[in-house]
N, C-alpha and C positions, 0 to 999 in steps of 0.2 A: 806182527799186530796189523789189524785190518787199516788202522789210521796210518800206517807207514806206507799204504799202498802206493805204487808210483803210477803215474798216468801219462807220461810224457818221455819221448825219445829226445837224444840229443839236438836233432833237426826242427823238432817242433819249437824247443826253447829258442835255439838262434833263430829260427824262422819268425817267432814272435818278436823278438827284440829288435830284429831289423826294422819294425814298424815305427821305430823311435826316429829313424833316419827322416822319415816323412813327417813327423812331428815337429823336427828340429828344423829341417830347412824352411818351415815356417818361423817358428820362435826364434832361433837364431837370427836369421836375417832382419826379422822385425826389432828385434830387441837391441841388437847391436847397430843396425845400421838404418833405420827408418827415420831417425831423427836427424842425422847428419844429410842423409837423403832430401829431407823436408826442408832445411833450415838453408843448408850450404848449395843444394842444386835447385831445389824448386822456389827457394827464396822466401818461404813462410817464416812465420813470427815463432820460436820455439816456446815461448808463453802460452800462445793461442792452441798451438798444438797440444802441449800438454794437457790444456783445458779440455780439449776436445776428447783425448784420450780417457781423461777422468771421467768425464760424463757419459763415454761409452761403458764405463766398467758399470755403471748403473743397471743397463740391459743386462750384462753378464751376470750379475748377483742373482738375476729369477731366472735366467734361461739355464743354469747350471742344474739346478734341483729338477727344474722341468724336463730336461732331457734323462737325467739321472732317472725319474719316475718313469718316463715313457720306455726306456730301456727296460725295467723291472717288469713292465706290463706288456713286451712284445715277445710274440710266438712265431717263429718261422722255421723253415726247415734249416737255415743258417744258424739259428740261435736266436739269444737275445741282444746280444751286443755285436755280432759281426755284421749284419746289415748296415748298423748305424755308423760303423768304422768305414765300411768299405765304401758307402756311396756319400758320406759326408765329406770325405776328403776332395772330392771334385769339387765341390764349391768351394772348399779351402784354396785350391789351386787357381781358380778363374779369380778369387777374391785378391789373393796375393798379387797377382800379377796387376789386378786393377789399381792398387794402391801405388804401385810403380810406373803406372800409365795416365797419372794426372796431366791434363791437356795443358798445354803453356798458353794458347790463346784465349782461354776463358778468364773471367773477373777472378780476383782473389776469394772474394766469397764463395764464388762457383767452386774454386779450387778445396777450399776448405771443406765444404758440404761433400765434393767429391771423395776426400779421404775420409772423413767420419763416416758415411754411408758404407763405404767398401770394408772400413776397419771394424765397423759394428757387425756388417753381416758376417765377415770372417771370424771374430772372436765370439760375439754372442750365439751366432747359429752355427754354422757348420763345423769349426774348430771344437766348438763344445760338446757336439753330437760325437765326432772323431774320437776327441781324445779321453771323453768318459768311457766311452763303449771299449776303447783300447785298454784302459787301467782296469776296467771291470772283468776283462776276460781272465785276470790273474786268478779271479776267486771262481770263475766258471769253467775253466780247462782242466784244474786240477784241486783235489782237496788236501793235498801233501805241502805242508809248510815249507819243508824244504827246497821243493820245487818251485814254490813261490817266490822264495829270496832267490833263488837261482835265476828266475826269470826277469826279476826285478833287477838283478846285477847285469845281467846279460844286456838287459834293455838299455840300462843307463850307460853301458859301454858304448853301445851305438849312439846314445845321445850326446854323450860329451865328445866321443870321436867325431860325430858331425858337427856339433858346435864348434871344437876346434878347426876342423878343416875349414868351415864357413868363415870362422873370424881371420884365418889364415889367407885365404885365396881370394876373397869377395874383391879387396883393395885392389889387386892385382887383375883379377878378371875385368873389374869395371874400367881401369886403365887400358887393357888389352883390347877391349870393344870399342875404345876411342874416347871414353868419358863423357859426362852428361846424362841428361835424363834418358836418351836412347839404348845407351850402355846399362843403364840400371835395370831398365825394362828387358833387355835381352837376358840379363843374370837371373832376374825374377822367373822368368819364363823355363830357363833350364832348370832352375831348381824345383819350381813346380812339377817339372815331366819327372825329375827324379823322385820327388814325393809320391806321385802316382803310382809309379813301379813299386817302390819299396814298400806303400802302404798295401797294395794288392798283394805282394807277396806273402806279409804278414798275416793279412785276413786268411787267406788258403793255407798256412802252414798248421793251424791248429783246427780242432773241433771240440764245440761246447759240451760238456758233460749233460745229459737230461734231467730234467728235476727230480726223478727218481734216484738218479746216480748220486746228483747233489745231497739229497736228502737221508743217503744210506748212513746207518750207524750214527744219526743224530741223537742227542739226548731226549730232543722234544720230538718225537716223530709225528705226535698226532697233529702238528702244526704244519705238516707238507703239504696240505692241499693249497691252491693258488689264494693267496691273501687278497682280500676287497679292501683296499685303502686308497684315500684321496691324497693328491699333492699336498695339502695341507697335514694330512696324517702322517706322510712322509717327513715333511719337515719337521713336525712334532717328534717323530722319532730319532731324527738326528740331534737336535738340540739338547735332547734328555741324555743323550751320548756325550758324557764330558770328555770323553778320550776322541771322539769325533772332533769336538771343538778344539781341543789343544793339537791334533794333527792338523786341521784347517789352518788354525794360526800359525803353525809351525811352518807348513809348506806356503803360505803366502810370504812370511819373512824370508824363507829361504828364495823364492823368487824374485822379491824385491832387491835382495841381495846380489842376485844374478844380474838382474837388471841394471844395478849401479856400476857394477863391474863392466857390464857390456857398453856403459856409457864412458868407458876407458878410451875410445877412440878419440875422445877429445883431451883427455889428460895426455894421451901419448902425442897427439898433434901440438898442442900448444905448451904443454910443460916440459916434457921429453924432448920434443922437436923432431919425433920421427914416428909417423902413423902406422909404420911397419912394425913396430914394437908391440902393437894390439896382438899380432899373430905370436909373438914371443911370448907374452903373458899368457894367451891361450894355451900354449903347449905346456907352462909352466903349471896351469891349472888343471887340464885335462890329461895331461899323463899321468900324473899321480892318482887323481881321481878314478882313472881307468883300472890302474895297479890296484889300488884299494878295493874296487869293486870285484876284482877277479876272486881275491881273499874273502871277501864277505861272507859268503855262504859258509865256508870251513869256519870262519871267527864266529858266526851266529851258533854254529853247534857247539864249538868248543867254550864259548861263555855262557853257554845254556840259556840263550835266548837274545832278543834282540837290546834290552832294556840298558844293561851296563854297556854294553859296545857302542851303543848309540850315545851314551851320555858322555863317555870316555873321550870318544871320538871329536865331539864337537867343543868339548873343553880343550882339546889339543887344537882344533880347527880355530877358536877364539883367540887362543895364545899365538897362533901363527899370523890372524891377521893383525893383532896388535905389533907384532914384529915388523909387518909392512908398513904400518903408521911409522914407526922410528925411522926403518929403513927409507922411506919415501923423503922424510925431513932432513936426513943424513945426504940425500943426494945419490945414493949408492943403488944403482939398477939390479947388480949380480946379487944384493943383499934382499931386495925387494923380490926379487925371483924365487931365492931359495924360501923365505918365509912364505911366499904364496903358495909353493908346492907344498911346504908343512902342513898348511890350513887345508889345502883340497885332499891332502891324505887323509886327515883327521876327519874331515866332512863326509868321505865315501862311504862309510859304512850305512849312514842315514839314508843316503840315496840308493843304495843297494837294496835295502829292506823295507823300503818305505811301502811298495805294493802289499808285501807280506803284512807289515803293520797294519796297513788298512784293512786287509782281508780279517786280520784278528780283531780289529774293532768293530767290524761287520757281524763277526761271530758274538761280540758282547753284546750288539744290539738284539740277535736272535736268542740267546740265553735269557735276556731279561725281558723281550716283549713277545717272542716265538714268532717273529715276523722274519723275512728275509728282503733285504733293500739293499743288495749288493751294487747294483746299478746306480741308485741314489747315494750310497755311501761314498762311492769312486768320484761323486761329483767334486770331493775336496780337492783333487787333483787337478781337475780342469779349473775349479774357481780359484784356486791356489796358483795354477800356472798365469790364468789370465789377470786376475786381481794383482798379484805380486807383480807380475811382468808389467801390466798396464799402469800401477801407481807408481814403479819404479821409474819407468820410462817418462810419464806426467810429472813425478817430482823433478826428475832431472831437468825437464824444459821450463818449470817453473824457475828452479834455481838459476838456470842458466840466464832466464831473461831477467831476472830480479839481479844478477850479478853484472848485467850490462853486456852480455854476451853478442857479439857483431858476426854474423855467419858469413864464412869466407874470407875474414880480415887475417893479414898476416900476423899482426900481434892483437892480443887482448889485453883489456886493462887489469890492473893489480888486483881490484876487487873479483875480477872473473878468474885469475889465477888461482886465488885463496879459495874461490868457491869450488874450484876443481880439486883442490887438495880435499877439501871436506867431502865431496861426493866420493871420491876414488879410494880415499884412504879411510877416513874415519866412520863414514855411515855403514860399509860392509863390516867392520868389525864391532859396531853396535848391534847391528841383526843378528850377527853369529852369537853374540851375548845373549840376547833376547830369547834365541831357541835353545840354547842350553838350559836356561833358566825354566823354560817349558818341559824339556827333556827329564829335569829331575823329578816330574810328576807323571810322565808319561808311561806308568809300566802295566798295559792294559794285559799283557799274557799273565801276570800275578792275579788280576781281576778274573780273568777267564777260568783260571785253575780252581778259584774259590767257588765260583758260581757253580761250576760243574761238578764240584764235591757236594755242594748243598743241593743240587737238582737230582744228583744220582742215589 
């Protein structure tokens, strides 16, 4: 059947997936280490930093849909998404380095302003353009849903591999370069260069399909001409799609979950008394996740779709995190690691098929409205990454300040230790439970089948 036509070779999929190395040298470094850099090296207040991050997210909420709409309206020789992905990352690299280059000889107010401007430009501007474009490519380079699942799985294997590597080696790299602000700056520069290289490889590894190729064999052929709609129209299309709202909420919760786990550097340092355990727990999360991603395309085909697989997987993931809570209070690090691995394995299918799920959600908008808004639809991935990661990091800052955390202190108060247990043990389990509840209603594949039957 024509709908099973293949568009990509193995090197296209691998090349595309390598782009998440770039995204995660940014995301993993900021989510895992920016807070402890600012509190323990620069000397900033965790609560104030958390508030600045939260305010920055207000700008992000507008920019995601704005850039998604711009991508939909872009027409160049490179396509719609690739130009934004390619050029956007150079700004990401500059802003990342700027965050870790806060001058020590300026006033505290100026330091907070420096961080806020650099952080906001990165997240609300350059990272948004790059990340939405990268995600939208899933729907623009192939129409084969199996290939989309494969692309998502390969992408997130690179993502979790990069995250694991950064969480494992960063503390050692900072120490290797002498510690202090200069060492953090050097590490940021290295990561920025790696990101530029991997992003460029990804951009030029794939070719976007033409509008005619994308429209081929659709049920509503008469709607293939360029649509004229405003940013407000695009927003209305999104909010009318209940599956988009569910995916967006799930993605935000997933990123808050990741951000709270990335604050584990505090839990390892002050509860388990060994900061290097962050790397060990990163392996326990990312190795099972990568293994699960390897099998996700096969499991999606075997289970006849994404719905049951995602729901079953996240149920296992929630039970695994409950096991981490119990093991944490028992004081058993090996049991914590084992339950962490079980949870990560269960959560892997949704990570692997998320891009395909969003593409299916975009098809729902097309089938109900006759309009294609792939770039705008994929704004939920950037929105989720930034809002979720930002809220998670900001929440950590507020909770640390509320608990009486003292940056760089050898010992923390009992209230702070209790708060670290809540942040690292209880909160991730609760976020997983909320995602699981949303997934019980997220059967967009069935909805599309019913719509196609009616339209045909």
